[in-house]
VMD Tcl script that draws the C-alpha trace (Angstrom):
set ca {
  {-15.31 21.96 -20.89}
  {-12.69 23.37 -23.28}
  {-9.48 23.99 -21.32}
  {-6.96 26.67 -22.17}
  {-3.75 25.04 -23.52}
  {-0.56 26.22 -21.83}
  {3.12 25.30 -22.15}
  {6.17 25.81 -19.97}
  {9.60 25.72 -21.61}
  {12.27 24.65 -19.14}
  {15.87 25.81 -19.04}
  {17.01 22.67 -20.91}
  {14.53 23.31 -23.73}
  {12.00 20.64 -22.71}
  {8.37 21.75 -23.15}
  {5.79 20.75 -20.57}
  {2.20 20.98 -21.81}
  {-0.79 21.66 -19.59}
  {-4.52 22.32 -19.64}
  {-5.91 25.22 -17.64}
  {-9.53 25.31 -16.38}
  {-11.21 28.40 -14.95}
  {-14.73 29.10 -13.67}
  {-17.25 30.01 -16.32}
  {-18.58 33.57 -16.25}
  {-15.52 34.84 -14.34}
  {-13.08 37.28 -15.99}
  {-9.95 35.61 -17.33}
  {-7.76 38.10 -15.51}
  {-9.49 37.71 -12.12}
  {-6.79 36.50 -9.69}
  {-7.61 33.03 -8.38}
  {-5.67 30.44 -6.36}
  {-4.21 27.60 -8.43}
  {-4.78 23.86 -8.02}
  {-1.98 21.95 -9.77}
  {-1.74 18.29 -10.76}
  {1.27 16.79 -12.54}
  {0.74 13.30 -14.01}
  {2.14 10.78 -16.55}
  {-1.02 9.26 -18.10}
  {-2.21 12.02 -20.45}
  {-3.58 15.18 -18.88}
  {-7.12 14.69 -20.21}
  {-7.57 11.86 -17.68}
  {-6.72 14.19 -14.78}
  {-7.11 11.38 -12.19}
  {-10.86 11.29 -12.86}
  {-10.76 7.58 -11.96}
  {-11.01 8.80 -8.34}
  {-11.61 12.59 -8.43}
  {-14.19 14.91 -9.91}
  {-13.35 16.48 -13.26}
  {-11.19 19.65 -13.19}
  {-14.21 21.64 -14.40}
  {-15.91 20.91 -11.06}
  {-12.88 22.08 -9.11}
  {-12.68 25.20 -11.28}
  {-16.36 25.92 -10.61}
  {-15.51 26.17 -6.90}
  {-13.46 29.28 -7.65}
  {-10.08 27.92 -8.67}
  {-7.70 28.02 -11.60}
  {-6.92 24.32 -12.21}
  {-3.79 23.32 -14.12}
  {-3.26 19.69 -15.21}
  {0.21 19.10 -16.63}
  {1.84 16.22 -18.54}
  {5.18 15.41 -16.93}
  {8.32 15.23 -19.03}
  {8.10 12.65 -21.82}
  {4.41 11.86 -21.26}
  {1.26 13.02 -23.02}
  {2.36 15.75 -25.43}
  {5.23 17.04 -23.28}
  {8.66 16.67 -24.84}
  {11.78 15.13 -23.37}
  {12.56 11.66 -22.06}
  {10.42 10.06 -19.36}
  {12.53 8.53 -16.61}
  {10.59 7.40 -13.59}
  {10.68 10.23 -11.00}
  {14.16 11.34 -12.16}
  {13.14 14.88 -13.19}
  {10.09 15.46 -11.02}
  {11.82 17.53 -8.32}
  {13.33 20.10 -10.68}
  {10.41 20.09 -13.13}
  {7.85 20.27 -10.33}
  {9.56 23.22 -8.61}
  {9.77 25.09 -11.92}
  {6.10 24.39 -12.62}
  {4.96 25.69 -9.22}
  {6.80 28.97 -9.79}
  {5.39 29.17 -13.33}
  {1.71 28.66 -12.42}
  {2.05 31.12 -9.53}
  {2.95 33.82 -12.07}
  {0.41 32.99 -14.80}
  {-2.13 35.66 -15.73}
  {-5.21 35.07 -13.60}
  {-3.23 33.47 -10.75}
  {-3.12 35.11 -7.33}
  {0.21 33.41 -6.58}
  {-1.14 30.87 -4.06}
  {-0.75 27.24 -5.19}
  {-2.09 23.95 -3.84}
  {-1.49 20.50 -5.33}
  {-3.60 17.34 -5.42}
  {-3.54 13.87 -6.98}
  {-3.04 10.22 -6.11}
  {-0.36 7.58 -6.76}
  {2.28 8.97 -9.17}
  {0.51 12.33 -8.94}
  {0.98 12.22 -5.15}
  {4.70 11.65 -5.56}
  {5.00 14.62 -7.92}
  {3.59 16.77 -5.12}
  {6.35 15.70 -2.76}
  {9.05 16.26 -5.34}
  {7.66 19.73 -6.12}
  {7.54 20.55 -2.40}
  {11.24 19.75 -2.15}
  {11.82 22.94 -4.16}
  {10.49 24.93 -1.17}
  {8.72 27.51 -3.32}
  {6.95 30.12 -1.15}
  {4.03 29.95 -3.61}
  {3.24 26.33 -2.68}
  {0.88 26.53 0.29}
  {-0.54 22.99 0.72}
  {-0.52 19.42 -0.59}
  {-3.18 16.71 -0.80}
  {-1.15 13.53 -1.48}
  {-3.32 10.41 -1.81}
  {-2.16 6.78 -1.85}
  {1.52 7.61 -2.04}
  {4.42 5.12 -2.05}
  {6.58 7.55 -0.07}
  {9.54 5.20 0.43}
  {9.74 3.74 -3.07}
  {11.43 0.55 -1.92}
  {9.44 -0.33 1.18}
  {6.12 1.26 0.25}
  {5.93 0.58 -3.50}
  {8.39 -1.92 -4.98}
  {8.83 -4.44 -2.14}
  {6.96 -5.68 0.91}
  {8.53 -7.78 3.62}
  {11.55 -8.30 1.37}
  {9.43 -9.65 -1.52}
  {8.99 -7.93 -4.88}
  {5.38 -6.89 -5.54}
  {5.29 -8.79 -8.79}
  {1.74 -8.37 -10.09}
  {1.33 -4.66 -9.42}
  {4.86 -3.71 -10.51}
  {4.69 -5.74 -13.72}
  {1.25 -4.45 -14.63}
  {2.38 -0.85 -14.15}
  {5.60 -1.41 -16.10}
  {3.61 -2.80 -19.04}
  {1.22 0.17 -18.93}
  {4.04 2.73 -19.01}
  {5.94 0.80 -21.69}
  {2.83 0.62 -23.86}
  {2.41 4.40 -23.60}
  {6.05 4.88 -24.62}
  {5.47 2.65 -27.67}
  {2.31 4.61 -28.54}
  {4.16 7.93 -28.37}
  {6.79 6.74 -30.83}
  {4.18 5.23 -33.17}
  {5.28 1.59 -32.74}
  {1.94 -0.15 -33.14}
  {3.32 -3.70 -33.02}
  {5.08 -3.09 -29.71}
  {2.07 -1.21 -28.34}
  {-0.35 -4.06 -29.11}
  {2.01 -6.71 -27.73}
  {2.41 -4.81 -24.46}
  {-1.34 -4.19 -24.20}
  {-1.99 -7.93 -24.58}
  {0.52 -8.73 -21.85}
  {-1.00 -6.10 -19.57}
  {-4.43 -7.69 -19.99}
  {-3.08 -11.19 -19.25}
  {0.22 -10.96 -17.39}
  {3.06 -13.02 -18.90}
  {3.84 -15.26 -15.93}
  {4.94 -18.37 -17.83}
  {8.41 -17.44 -19.07}
  {11.54 -19.32 -18.10}
  {12.29 -16.74 -15.41}
  {8.74 -15.78 -14.43}
  {9.57 -12.42 -12.85}
  {11.61 -11.35 -15.89}
  {9.23 -11.61 -18.86}
  {10.95 -11.86 -22.23}
  {8.65 -9.46 -24.08}
  {9.10 -6.64 -21.58}
  {12.87 -7.07 -21.74}
  {12.75 -7.05 -25.54}
  {10.38 -4.10 -25.96}
  {11.24 -2.03 -22.86}
  {14.84 -2.80 -21.85}
  {15.10 0.61 -20.16}
  {11.95 0.21 -18.03}
  {12.14 1.13 -14.36}
  {11.07 -2.48 -13.73}
  {14.59 -3.73 -14.32}
  {16.08 -1.07 -12.06}
  {13.72 -2.09 -9.27}
  {14.60 -5.77 -9.68}
  {18.32 -5.01 -9.76}
  {18.24 -3.04 -6.51}
  {16.59 -5.28 -3.87}
  {18.48 -3.67 -0.98}
  {16.59 -0.69 0.51}
  {19.94 0.85 1.56}
  {21.11 1.07 -2.05}
  {21.97 4.57 -3.23}
  {19.52 4.05 -6.10}
  {16.60 4.35 -3.67}
  {18.16 7.14 -1.65}
  {18.59 9.25 -4.79}
  {14.86 8.91 -5.57}
  {13.59 9.80 -2.10}
  {11.89 13.22 -2.02}
  {13.97 15.62 0.05}
  {11.43 17.04 2.48}
  {13.95 18.27 5.05}
  {12.73 21.66 6.16}
  {9.38 21.28 4.35}
  {6.47 22.00 6.71}
  {3.23 22.33 4.74}
  {-0.40 21.61 5.63}
  {-1.27 18.25 4.08}
  {-4.47 16.31 3.56}
  {-3.45 12.65 3.32}
  {-5.69 9.97 1.78}
  {-5.35 6.18 1.99}
  {-7.37 3.02 1.52}
  {-7.50 -0.13 3.65}
  {-6.90 -2.21 0.49}
  {-4.48 0.17 -1.25}
  {-0.99 -1.26 -1.87}
  {0.60 2.06 -0.88}
  {-1.11 2.54 2.48}
  {2.25 1.91 4.15}
  {3.61 4.97 2.36}
  {0.60 7.12 3.23}
  {1.03 6.26 6.91}
  {4.80 6.79 6.78}
  {4.39 10.26 5.25}
  {1.62 11.23 7.67}
  {3.66 10.21 10.71}
  {6.69 12.11 9.43}
  {4.68 15.23 8.56}
  {3.11 15.26 12.04}
  {6.49 16.21 13.47}
  {6.11 19.68 11.96}
  {3.84 22.50 13.05}
  {1.46 22.60 10.09}
  {-1.94 20.89 10.33}
  {-2.10 17.34 9.01}
  {-5.22 15.29 8.40}
  {-5.53 11.67 7.31}
  {-8.52 9.98 5.66}
  {-8.62 6.19 5.19}
  {-11.53 4.68 3.27}
  {-12.53 1.06 2.51}
  {-10.93 1.30 -0.93}
  {-8.32 -0.29 -3.12}
  {-6.14 1.89 -5.31}
  {-9.14 2.64 -7.48}
  {-12.03 3.29 -7.61}
  {-13.03 4.94 -4.33}
  {-16.58 3.66 -4.29}
  {-18.87 1.63 -2.05}
  {-17.45 -1.77 -3.10}
  {-14.00 -3.22 -2.53}
  {-13.82 -6.70 -3.97}
  {-17.11 -8.53 -3.46}
  {-18.16 -6.59 -0.35}
  {-20.56 -3.64 -0.50}
  {-19.76 -1.20 2.31}
  {-22.81 0.95 1.64}
  {-23.40 4.43 0.22}
  {-21.43 6.20 2.96}
  {-18.30 4.48 1.64}
  {-18.45 6.47 -1.61}
  {-15.58 8.94 -1.56}
  {-16.34 12.32 0.05}
  {-12.83 13.52 -0.83}
  {-13.71 15.97 -3.60}
  {-15.74 18.13 -1.23}
  {-13.28 17.53 1.62}
  {-10.37 18.71 -0.55}
  {-12.21 21.84 -1.68}
  {-12.99 22.79 1.92}
  {-9.32 22.19 2.79}
  {-8.20 24.39 -0.11}
  {-10.82 27.04 0.74}
  {-9.41 27.42 4.23}
  {-5.72 27.47 3.28}
  {-5.69 29.10 -0.15}
  {-8.65 31.47 0.24}
  {-8.59 32.01 3.99}
  {-12.30 31.21 4.27}
  {-13.78 31.10 7.76}
  {-17.04 29.33 6.94}
  {-17.89 26.47 9.33}
  {-17.07 23.87 6.65}
  {-13.69 25.45 5.85}
  {-12.73 25.77 9.52}
  {-13.90 22.22 10.23}
  {-11.69 20.94 7.41}
  {-8.62 22.04 9.37}
  {-9.80 21.59 12.96}
  {-11.43 18.16 12.65}
  {-9.87 15.16 14.38}
  {-6.56 14.31 12.71}
  {-7.68 10.87 11.48}
  {-10.97 10.16 9.71}
  {-11.32 6.43 9.05}
  {-13.98 4.11 7.75}
  {-15.00 1.28 10.08}
  {-15.72 -1.69 7.83}
  {-18.59 -3.86 9.02}
  {-19.76 -1.21 11.44}
  {-20.39 2.48 11.92}
  {-18.91 3.95 8.76}
  {-16.76 7.07 9.16}
  {-15.15 7.63 12.56}
  {-12.74 10.20 14.05}
  {-9.74 9.64 16.28}
  {-5.99 9.94 16.59}
  {-3.71 7.42 14.87}
  {-2.96 4.16 16.63}
  {0.39 3.51 18.29}
  {2.89 1.58 16.18}
  {3.35 -1.29 18.67}
  {0.05 -3.10 19.33}
  {-0.62 -5.07 22.52}
  {-0.88 -8.86 22.45}
  {-4.38 -10.23 22.03}
  {-4.28 -13.86 20.87}
  {-2.02 -16.90 20.82}
  {-2.02 -20.17 18.92}
  {-0.19 -23.47 19.08}
  {0.37 -26.18 16.49}
  {-1.64 -29.40 16.77}
  {-0.43 -31.16 13.64}
  {-3.82 -30.74 11.96}
  {-3.89 -27.00 11.33}
  {-4.14 -27.64 7.58}
  {-7.00 -30.13 7.94}
  {-9.38 -29.16 10.71}
  {-7.75 -25.87 11.68}
  {-6.43 -24.69 15.00}
  {-7.65 -22.39 17.74}
  {-6.82 -18.71 18.04}
  {-7.22 -18.07 21.74}
  {-7.16 -14.84 23.73}
  {-4.23 -14.07 25.98}
  {-6.06 -12.87 29.06}
  {-3.12 -12.20 31.34}
  {0.62 -11.93 31.44}
  {1.04 -15.61 32.32}
  {-0.83 -16.78 29.24}
  {-4.13 -17.65 30.95}
  {-6.64 -18.47 28.24}
  {-4.01 -19.99 25.96}
  {-1.78 -22.03 28.30}
  {0.28 -23.55 25.47}
  {1.70 -20.12 24.59}
  {3.09 -18.03 27.43}
  {4.08 -14.37 27.38}
  {6.27 -12.56 29.89}
  {7.87 -9.12 30.02}
  {10.95 -8.68 27.87}
  {14.31 -9.67 29.33}
  {17.73 -9.42 27.81}
  {18.92 -12.40 25.82}
  {18.47 -14.44 22.67}
  {16.62 -17.68 21.89}
  {17.81 -20.41 24.24}
  {17.42 -24.10 23.52}
  {19.79 -25.85 25.96}
  {17.79 -27.43 28.74}
  {15.10 -24.74 28.77}
  {11.78 -24.05 27.13}
  {12.51 -22.32 23.86}
  {11.99 -18.59 24.08}
  {11.61 -16.07 21.23}
  {12.64 -12.63 22.48}
  {10.75 -9.82 20.71}
  {10.97 -6.08 21.37}
  {7.94 -6.38 23.66}
  {7.53 -9.95 24.89}
  {8.84 -13.46 25.01}
  {6.76 -16.23 23.46}
  {7.38 -19.54 25.17}
  {6.34 -22.73 23.37}
  {6.12 -25.82 25.55}
  {7.99 -28.82 24.21}
  {4.85 -30.93 23.95}
  {2.69 -30.74 20.87}
  {3.07 -31.33 17.15}
  {3.80 -28.46 14.75}
  {1.39 -27.63 11.96}
  {2.91 -28.22 8.54}
  {2.52 -26.43 5.23}
  {3.68 -28.33 2.15}
  {4.16 -25.69 -0.52}
  {4.09 -27.17 -4.03}
  {5.35 -24.73 -6.73}
  {3.18 -26.57 -9.28}
  {0.03 -25.41 -7.48}
  {0.99 -22.45 -5.26}
  {-1.67 -20.76 -3.17}
  {-3.20 -18.04 -5.36}
  {-3.70 -14.44 -4.37}
  {-7.25 -13.31 -3.66}
  {-7.98 -9.67 -2.92}
  {-6.23 -7.90 -0.10}
  {-3.98 -4.95 -0.94}
  {-1.32 -6.55 -3.13}
  {-3.40 -8.47 -5.69}
  {-5.40 -7.29 -8.66}
  {-8.31 -6.96 -8.13}
  {-7.92 -5.82 -4.56}
  {-10.48 -5.78 -1.78}
  {-12.40 -8.24 0.35}
  {-13.55 -11.59 -1.06}
  {-14.94 -14.85 0.27}
  {-11.83 -17.01 0.74}
  {-13.62 -20.10 2.07}
  {-12.32 -22.22 -0.82}
  {-8.72 -21.12 -0.21}
  {-8.95 -21.92 3.49}
  {-10.11 -25.41 2.56}
  {-6.78 -26.12 0.85}
  {-4.41 -28.48 2.65}
  {-1.49 -26.08 2.13}
  {-3.22 -23.32 4.12}
  {-3.14 -23.34 7.93}
  {-6.05 -21.72 9.73}
  {-6.45 -20.62 13.34}
  {-9.90 -19.35 14.32}
  {-11.37 -17.84 17.48}
  {-14.50 -19.13 19.12}
  {-17.65 -17.16 18.19}
  {-17.23 -13.76 19.80}
  {-19.24 -13.01 22.92}
  {-18.59 -9.28 22.53}
  {-17.97 -7.00 19.57}
  {-14.40 -6.15 18.61}
  {-13.14 -3.30 16.46}
  {-9.69 -4.16 15.14}
  {-7.73 -1.30 13.68}
  {-4.16 -0.42 12.92}
  {-1.32 -2.70 11.91}
  {-1.56 -6.19 13.40}
  {1.70 -8.03 14.07}
  {2.26 -11.80 13.97}
  {5.21 -13.38 15.76}
  {5.96 -17.08 15.62}
  {8.51 -19.88 15.70}
  {8.88 -21.91 12.54}
  {11.31 -24.03 10.58}
  {11.55 -25.19 6.99}
  {13.11 -27.84 4.76}
  {14.41 -25.03 2.51}
  {17.16 -22.48 3.01}
  {14.71 -19.68 2.16}
  {10.92 -19.49 2.18}
  {8.00 -17.07 2.27}
  {5.03 -16.80 4.59}
  {1.75 -15.05 3.82}
  {-0.67 -14.22 6.60}
  {-4.32 -13.20 6.12}
  {-6.79 -12.03 8.75}
  {-10.45 -12.64 7.97}
  {-13.86 -12.33 9.58}
  {-15.83 -15.60 9.57}
  {-19.55 -15.11 9.03}
  {-22.44 -17.37 8.14}
  {-22.16 -16.30 4.50}
  {-18.42 -16.83 4.13}
  {-14.87 -15.98 5.19}
  {-13.93 -12.43 4.14}
  {-10.37 -11.15 4.25}
  {-9.77 -7.87 6.03}
  {-5.96 -7.51 5.83}
  {-2.83 -9.44 4.98}
  {0.94 -9.37 5.35}
  {3.87 -11.04 3.63}
  {7.41 -11.87 4.73}
  {10.36 -13.41 2.91}
  {12.88 -15.22 5.10}
  {16.43 -15.12 3.82}
  {19.17 -17.71 3.83}
  {19.25 -20.12 6.77}
  {20.02 -23.73 7.47}
  {17.27 -26.22 6.53}
  {15.57 -27.37 9.70}
  {16.83 -24.41 11.72}
  {14.23 -22.98 14.09}
  {13.65 -19.39 13.08}
  {11.74 -16.49 14.53}
  {9.46 -14.50 12.25}
  {7.79 -11.13 12.56}
  {5.09 -10.41 9.99}
  {3.34 -7.04 9.90}
  {-0.12 -6.86 8.36}
  {-1.54 -4.07 6.26}
  {-3.43 -1.68 8.53}
  {-7.19 -2.20 8.79}
  {-10.32 -0.93 10.53}
  {-12.90 -3.72 10.96}
  {-15.77 -4.38 13.38}
  {-16.46 -8.01 14.28}
  {-19.96 -8.53 15.65}
  {-21.38 -10.96 18.19}
  {-21.11 -14.52 16.94}
  {-18.56 -13.72 14.25}
  {-15.05 -15.17 14.40}
  {-11.56 -13.91 13.66}
  {-9.36 -16.17 11.55}
  {-5.64 -16.23 10.80}
  {-4.65 -18.07 7.61}
  {-1.03 -18.92 6.76}
  {0.43 -20.12 3.47}
  {3.79 -20.36 1.71}
  {2.77 -18.36 -1.36}
  {0.44 -15.67 -2.69}
  {0.78 -15.81 -6.48}
  {1.02 -13.67 -8.59}
  {0.94 -10.83 -6.05}
  {4.43 -12.02 -5.04}
  {6.72 -14.36 -6.96}
  {7.19 -17.97 -5.83}
  {10.25 -18.45 -3.65}
  {12.18 -21.41 -5.15}
  {13.59 -22.36 -1.75}
  {17.10 -22.84 -3.13}
  {18.67 -19.64 -1.87}
  {18.58 -18.11 -5.35}
  {17.11 -14.69 -5.78}
  {13.42 -15.50 -6.42}
  {13.24 -12.61 -8.85}
  {15.98 -14.13 -11.04}
  {15.38 -17.85 -10.48}
  {14.22 -20.03 -13.39}
  {10.94 -21.82 -12.93}
  {12.75 -25.16 -13.19}
  {14.60 -24.61 -9.91}
  {11.52 -24.23 -7.69}
  {11.31 -26.89 -4.99}
  {8.62 -28.35 -2.79}
  {9.02 -26.60 0.57}
  {7.88 -27.85 3.96}
  {7.20 -25.20 6.59}
  {6.46 -26.13 10.20}
  {4.67 -23.68 12.51}
  {5.03 -24.36 16.23}
  {3.43 -21.46 18.07}
  {2.85 -17.75 17.85}
  {1.05 -14.63 18.93}
  {-1.13 -12.11 17.13}
  {-1.15 -8.50 18.30}
  {-3.51 -5.73 17.23}
  {-5.21 -2.61 18.52}
  {-8.81 -2.46 19.68}
  {-10.71 0.75 18.99}
}
mol new
graphics top color blue
foreach p $ca { graphics top sphere $p radius 0.5 }
foreach p [lrange $ca 0 end-1] q [lrange $ca 1 end] { graphics top cylinder $p $q radius 0.2 }
display resetview
């Protein structure tokens, strides 16, 4: 249990401290492959919130090195989010490959920040680095970590900024600042004049990454491009890990799809987990003992095959198994397959009745190309053109289909009141994450619901569902949150959600919207129902849109308006497994 302390002094004089674990009763000079983790939370933690302790990994015949990144733990230098991880990571890989007792073959593992440090280290293209196991990684920092659908991920970003700022205050011995930041982290400061810009964080951590992320909302900004790991020419075997309720699943999928273009083996595991822990429960739902993470043993078998060259059945299976191992919630547990296609086929349509917020509307299957089964919403093959409104049914041209809403009917209306916005509950973007009974939320008059009839056959929905609809609003800008749930006798349990911010437009202008949901894998059984819920907010997961055209992340609370959103018709597309 007592690690060997090690230190690497970089060319600029910064010292990076690490702990080294080796198997007991093995000579210290016996050459072993190295498992490396680089993390910012104090190396004694070693990601044990989701992984086995490094002593367990060492006992499997490895030299395990857990390093504090620059400016964290006891390492010296200044911590700047991701700024030094490429150069420091590459230097560390070369260093551990040459340590006494190393055989020169290095693999890396870790989740979240520790997954990003793997990618940055890989950009150094060291021949010693043989494989990566990145878990729950926000690969594109803008689209997969900081923002979703154009909206800043307020709760998760603020909570993380407070955690890192508190650690900075602790390192410099500022107890007053440390305690103030800890208190805010335990009860987020959401009541300031500009809610997304809390006064105490600005006062105590003016150099936090949080302000950089707020000040660069455009994904094309050079700020984001400079932070993207340069993986051009990198082709390494990777074991990818995600969770259906993890906020960074988008990044895990993006990295996996990109890595598949190379020649090295890639494998993806997706469990029924939030960011942490990786246990049998996510939210209020117990997915059973098989949901408990098998990843420690899976990773060791992966490392055994690549770093040791083992040919045992388990080691060979680790590489040759189906490329995607995913947990079917509500059903069979772990399954194997290939990844779904990115563009799902249409499955259901819905149409406003005027009472979607009171008694709910119907979500009806689209049984054929002419809309049979949901005659109010028609779909036809794509043709060239744009939305037409002069003397014709109004048509929304998407990359795959047209959605035609007949002129009869009354739209369903959401009245979003910033005094009592719809609160976040579970899903992937809120804390805590996971699946909860949202029956009370769906009873609110500012939530529209569309529900299928009780199913006469079982459905397994998986992949990224896509919602397309026509809507208009009283405001120049507004948000829309969509949630998919399974309706059972014991409640309404969310399975995935999506969020989209609509930019500046004329009040009352009919607008098309495409909302992509977080990927999911869910079995719906006979008699259960699928429900789509729509609202104009999801607070504090995302900040309230004031509706004035101001940047919601800089708008004072006083400017927030009541917003009316009308939903006319739409379609819901998803894959069936």
